[in-house]
Structures are given as C-alpha cells and as structure tokens.
Phi, psi and omega in degrees: 000141180291152185300327182293344179269354182299318178304326180294314182290325177297318179295320179297319178296317179298317178296322178297314181292336179265007177071028183264355183263143174277178187301316182293325179289323176297315179298319180296321179297316181292324175300316179299315182295327178287328178279338180230073184301340178295345180268000176299327181297330178294318179296315181295319180294314180299319179296319180294319181295327177295324180286323181273074181244120180252089187304319183298318180295316180298318181298313181295322179296319179295329181273002180077028182298136179270104182286351180263356184290151182264078185270357168207191186296112177054025178069024184295327179297316180293323179297316179297320179298317181296316181297318180297315181298312184285334173295319176295321179296317179297318178299322179296319179298315180298317180298316179300316180300316179297316181295320179297317180294319178296318180298316181296322177296319180296316179301319182297316181289337183268354182295123180202161176304144179284343177237139179268338180206143178261121186297140180303338179298341180281347179294144176278125179219157179292150176281105190249135168225162182303324183287339184260350186297325181294332182267009183286145175285168179298323179295314180297323178296317179295320179296322180289319177300316180297321179296315180298320177296322181295311183290339177277352178097000180270077184292324179298315178296321179295317180295323178295320178294317178297324181297328178292341184262001188288344179282356182291145177283172178296148002275356183303317181297322178299318179295317182297313180299321178299312180295320177298318180299318180296314183294321177293325175299314181294335177279350183087008178271074191291322179295320178294316178302314180298322179298319177292320181297330178295339180269357183265130175264096183298324181295340181273359178283160197272001184210147183301318179296321180294321179297315180297316179300319180300310180297321181293317179291325174301313181304312182294321179296317180293322176299314180298327181274354179083012179266082186287336177296310178291326179298320180297315180295313181294323178297318178291328174294325176297315181298321184299335181275349174049049183248212187299324186267010187302310182296320178296321180294320178301313182297317181291321179293327175303313183294318179299318180297315179300317182293317181293323177294317183291339180276343182287000000 
C-alpha cells in the first residue's frame, strides 16, 4: 500500500479497537491485514498505545499544566508521579506481550480444518434423468456409478470406480481428481486428499460456486495435511471470489497467519 494511504488504515485500526466498525468493515480490515502483513505492526502498536494510557498526564496536558514548575522540592513529586506512571505503562506492555504470546499459542493448538467432512452433494456427477440415461457416455455412467456408491457410504467402491476413470482427458480427469480428493478427505486420509487436490484446477470448474467450493475444500485439506503454505494460497483464492465461504476463510486465514508469524 502507498504511504499516503497509511493514515486511512491507521484510522481503520483505531476504529476497530474502539468498536466502531461493523462486521463487514472488520472483515475488510482483516482481509487488508492478510494481504499486507507488514501492517500487522500497526495493529499491535495501536493496541499497545490504547493500553498505555496515562489519564492524569493527558488531563494535565489538556489543562495546560506546566510540567516544569517547581511545585515541591526539586519537582520530586512529579518525578515520582512520572516513574509510577511509566512503570505502570511498562507493566502494561509486558502484560500485552504475554497475552499476545498466549493467544498465539492458543490459536496454534486450535488450528484445524473448518469442516470435518465434505458432504457428498459436493461431488461432481452427471445431471441424470431417466430419459437421459440411455444417451450417457461411458465416462458419465462411471461417474454416476461412483457417485451412487459414495452417497451409499461405500467410499472404497467409489474410489475404485473413480480410479477406472483416471485415464480420461480434461475436464473429466479434473472432475475425477476433485471427487477423489473429497472422498479421501472424508476417510481421514488427509495427505492423500491434499495430493489429489494439488492436481485439481479449481479455475477450470464450470461454475463460480463450484470454483469457490473447490478452493475452500483445498484450503481445509491442506490445513489437515499440515501444508500451511498451500492452505494460505488456496484460502486467499477463496477470498477473491467473495462468496459463501468468505467469512469462514477469513477466520481460518487469521489462524494460519498467526502460526506462520510465530514460526518466523
């Protein structure tokens, strides 16, 4: 972000800390911070300054108080007041640092996929009606058989059926890999699921909602597999589509950012 825009982000952070932003504005602020991690220090500084507030000094300054006046022996009272105030401020800084570290540790232990299972309705399957079944291609029939096995709970049979379809060219292969990734995720084979998702081109899927779901499920699969680099990329791709999963993606990306920062 250009330097002339910094006052705007500082004001937004100040409004956020003072509870003046609505939900959409808070989300927009976090999106900005995730896209510009160098501005996290502004948030931390503003939060610290709010805690280090010396009301008496502010009051006296507003009233035009002369801090150089000799109102007791050699100004010792003011010196004692200053030391007490800044000792409290220093204690506040230490406390904030401890709380931030504790919070980051908590975020790290709580990081987990936002979804525990991907519903079978998300699987790509042919649009089937009784009148159209006779005209289905061999690939569509196989895709449909695999889908039926999936919804019946026979994940092993479905995966075997999908494996028979992997020789298909694009876009069919892309669909098969996507479905395989989902089923392995549901089986708890997260590393395998992530491996399949790396072969899926979400941008090549046929609908905006499907693309967003693809990026979101990729994000969760990578988180489950511990690949936070790919999870970060897929999460940001989810955000760019500004769809149904946007708020969930923001929350998951916050946690990923905290963990990656604490590891640096």
